[in-house]
N, C-alpha and C positions, 0 to 999 in steps of 0.2 A: 473490566472484570474485577471481581472482589474475591477475597479469601481463597477457597479451595480451587476455584477456576484459574486464578492467577498462578497458583503454584503448579497446577497441572499443565498449563501452557508453558511455563518456564522449563519444566522438565522435558516437555515435548520438543521445545526449541533446541535443547542440549542434545537430545537424541537425533534430531534432524541434522544438526551441525556435525555430529560424530559420523553419521551415515554419509553425508555428502563430502566429508573430508577424503573419503575414498574415491579417487578419480575414476574408478571403474563403474561407479554408479552414475547412470544417466539422469542428471538433475532435472532436465527439461521433461523427460518422460515421466519421472516421479511426480513432477508438478501436474501434469495432465491427469495422472491417476488420482492424486489427492483432490483435484478439482472435480473429478467425477464423483468421488465420495462426498464432497461438499454438496453437490447437486442432489445426491440421493438422500442425505440426511436432512436437507432443507425441505425436500418434497415429502418425505415420509416422517411426519411428526411423531407417530406412535413408535417408530423404530428408535428415533433419537431419545425418546423418553425412556424406553427400555434400557438403552445403552448408558443412560445417566442415572438410572434408578438407584438410589443409595441403599435400598433394601436388598439388592442383588449383589452377589460377590463380584469383585473385580475380575476374577478368573472366569466366571461363567459368562460375563459380558464380553470378555476378550475372545472366548471360544465362539460365541455367537457371531461376533464381528468377523472372525476368521472364516467361519463356515459361509457366511454371506458373500465375502469379498474374494476368497480364494478362487483363482481362475478368471476373475474379472479384472483385477489389477495386479500389479507386481507384488512379489513377496515383500519388498521393502515397504511398499505402501501398506500392506496388510499388517506388518510388524508395527509401523508407526501408529496406525489407527487402533490396533489392539492395545498398545501402550497407553493411548489416550483414554480409552474406555475403562481401563483398569483404575484410573484415577477418579477422584471425587470431583463433582462439578456443582457449582452454586445454582446454575440453571441450565436446562438442556440446550438453549440457544448458544451458550458459550462453547459447547463442543463443536458446533457447526462453524462458528467464527474462528475457532482455533485451527480446524482442518483447513479452512480457506487461507488463513495466514500462512500455514506451512506450505500450501501449494504455491502461493506467491513468493515466499522465501526461497523455495526450491528453484523457481524460475529465475529469480534474481541471482541466486548462486550460479546458475548456468551462465548468466550474463557476466558475472564476476570472473568466472573461469575463462571466458572468451575475451576478457579485457575490454568489455563494452558497457560496464556498469555506469560509468559517468555519462555515456550517451543516453542510456535508458533514463537516468535521473533527469537529464535535461529535456528529453522528449516528453516525459510525463508532465513536467512543468509547462512546457510550451502547449501541449494538448489541453491542459487545464485552462490556460489563458485563452486559447482559441474558443473553447466551449463557452467560457465566461463572457466572451464578447460577441458571440454569434447565436442569437436567440433562436433562429430558425434551425440551426444544427442541433442545439441543445434539445429543442422540442422533438426533433426527429429521433434523437437517441434515447429520449426518456418517454416517448409516446407509449401509452398502454395499448393502443390499437395496432401499432406496428408489430410485425412478427419478429421473433428472435433472428430468423434467417435474414430478414431485410436489414435489421440493425447490423448484423455481422458483415453483410455485404457492403453496406455503406462505410463501415469502419475500414474494411480491407481496401476499398477504393481510395480512402483518404490516407491510409498509413502504409499500404503495400508498396515496398520498394523505397519508401521515404523514411521509414523508422526501423529500428532494430526489430527482428522477429520477436524477441522477448517482450518488447514494448507493445507490439501489436497483440500478442497473445493475452497479456494481462489486462489490457484495455478492453479487448473483446469480451473477456470473461466478466469484467466489471459491468459493462453495459448490458450484456445479455443475461446476467444473473445478478441483478442489483440487490436482491434480498432486502428491500425496503429502505435502502440507503439513498441519499441524494448522490448525484454524479460527482458533485464537487467534493463531498466528504470522502467518497471512495478514492478519488484521485489524490487527495491530500494524504490519506492513509497509505496509499501505495508509495508516495514520495517519501514519507517518513520511514517506511520499511526499507526502501532502497538505500536511504542515507545510513540506516543502522547497519547495513551490511559492511560498511567501513568504519563503524563506530563514530559516525559523524552526525552532526545536527544540521538540519536544513535552515538556512536564513534566507527569507524572501526579501530581496533588496530592490527598492524602487527609486529610480533617479530621473532627473529631468533629461539628462543626456547619457549616452552609453559611457560606462566607466572604462578607463584605460587598464591595460594589464597590470601596471604598477599600482593603480588605485585598488584593483581587485585583490591583489596580493596583500597590500597593507590592511585593507578592511578585513580580509579573512584572518590575518594574523591577530588583529585587534580583537575580533570576536572570539577567536580561539582562546585568547588570554582571559577574556571575560568569563567565558563559559567552561573553560577547562577541557575542551575537546575540539578536534578538528571540525571545521564548518564547511558545508557545501553551500555555495552561493547560487541561488536561483535569481537571475537578473531580469528586471523588467524596466522598461522605459516609459515614463508617463510625463509629458510636458506640463501637466496640471500641477505637479509638485513645485514648479517654478525654480527650484534650486536646492542644493543639498541632497540628502538621501533619507529614505525611510527604510528601516530594517525591522522585519517581523520574525521573531524566533518563537515558535509555538504561539502562545497567547500573549507574549510580551512584545511591545512595539517600542522601538527606539527611533524617535522621530527628530530629524534635524533639517527639515525642509523649510524653505522660505514661507511656503503657504501655511505651514503649521505655526510659524512664528507670527505671521500676520494675523492668523485667527486668534492666537493667544493675546496679542496686543489689542485686538478688537474687543475681546471678552473683558479685558481689564478696563478698557475705556468705558465699556457699557456698564460695568459693575461699579 
């Protein structure tokens, strides 16, 4: 997001944090309400254009949103959406993306309250790895001919009782309401959002053999020193790396594998 949209989302994040700091607010129920609003705005293109029209006053747009949503979702959800539409947006799609992010953040807040946020982070990562390695499963989850109900049922059979309820909810939403995104991009976005709940950065670590607890602690401390913030390590084992480790933080790759060194030596010899 750029300019006005980025500022509007930042303000909305602060309002959501202030709201969910109140433990009397049901964060999971709020997430469901915001997810319903996301689906509505994605489906009703003309509505979201009206709600982001810079020619209309923020107050009139907020009143319209309140009239449409009151009685359909909670008062907290109405207040959040009303605040969003009072803001200016660079493009109408940014409003939908922002409501969706708030829905996922509310669910992750519920996980944090329950003390299972670490589990959710790990489950999102593992699910991403499973989907990436199982082409048949990925095809079933991204098929344009399969119904939303069928995809939801498949996911519940895979995750039900094996993952945290929050993990199941946000993955089902992602798969059944992809909104033009790839499944991989959606999972990565959710993982980053989960890490941000603890002000941490996600580091994807690939090693030839599993790391010991001491190695994980040392690596986490080293990365935290480099990046200036706590790191959450998503660990993957791939014998193809031969030795050492490969670490990816965002778009940056720190590669210390034997395979990489062999490839570099080969390139030098060829050059």
